[in-house]
C-alpha positions, 0 to 999 in steps of 0.5 A, spaced: 499 500 499 506 504 499 504 506 492 497 509 495 500 514 499 494 519 497 488 514 498 483 513 503 482 506 502 490 505 503 490 509 509 484 505 512 487 498 511 493 501 513 491 502 519 487 494 520 489 490 526 491 484 526 493 480 532 500 478 534 505 474 536 511 477 540 519 473 539 522 477 545 520 481 551 519 488 549 521 493 555 516 499 555 512 497 550 505 494 555 501 499 553 500 497 546 496 492 548 492 497 552 493 493 558 497 496 565 502 491 564 509 495 563 512 491 558 510 485 553 512 478 554 515 474 548 509 469 545 504 475 548 498 477 543 497 483 541 493 486 536 497 491 532 496 496 526 498 493 519 503 498 517 507 497 524 507 490 523 509 490 516 515 494 520 516 489 526 516 483 521 521 486 516 526 486 523 523 479 526 521 480 532 514 478 531 509 472 528 502 473 525 498 468 522 494 469 515 487 473 518 480 469 518 478 473 512 483 470 508 484 464 511 483 456 509 476 457 512 473 463 506 478 459 501 473 453 501 467 457 502 469 462 496 471 454 492 464 452 493 460 458 491 462 465 489 457 469 490 454 467 497 461 470 500 460 476 502 466 480 503 465 486 504 464 485 512 470 481 512 475 486 513 472 490 519 466 492 514 470 496 510 469 492 504 477 493 503 478 485 501 483 485 495 487 491 497 488 488 504 489 482 502 494 484 496 498 488 502 499 481 506 500 477 501 507 481 499 509 479 506 507 471 506 512 465 503 512 463 497 506 458 498 502 462 502 502 468 497 501 463 491 494 460 494 492 467 497 493 470 490 490 465 486 484 466 491 483 474 489 484 472 482 479 465 481 474 470 487 475 477 482 474 473 476 468 469 478 466 476 480 467 480 472 464 474 469 458 474 473 457 481 471 459 482 464 453 476 463 449 481 465 450 486 462 451 483 454 445 478 456 440 483 460 437 482 467 433 476 468 426 478 465 420 476 471 417 471 465 423 468 465 423 466 473 416 464 473 418 458 467 424 455 471 
């Protein structure tokens, strides 16, 4: 999302919070967790904004799991029937599923990145094809609905 500095969608996506686990003890940063502890202990789970996670991952100070909207459950649902999965509410209700997913994919290992990219591409093509057919063929008419 670095190339979209002035994009409101990019700013919103960068501030999405994700759970992560610190690999090391971090003194005097307990306020990041929102608790009353002075320090963050190694293996503590903390929800941090995406922009901070990206910086901490480059230093290998934290681990994070693929967020639920991009995990196996959503992948299986999209494979089963793309039209029934409402992506708008999956990323904090902001509807930034594609933008946020692309940014997350940049931080993953190659196999995970490929799986996430394939999911984005497959879902995007299915939606595009549906919209194209509706545009070309026109919306269903009431007479056609009664015949089926």
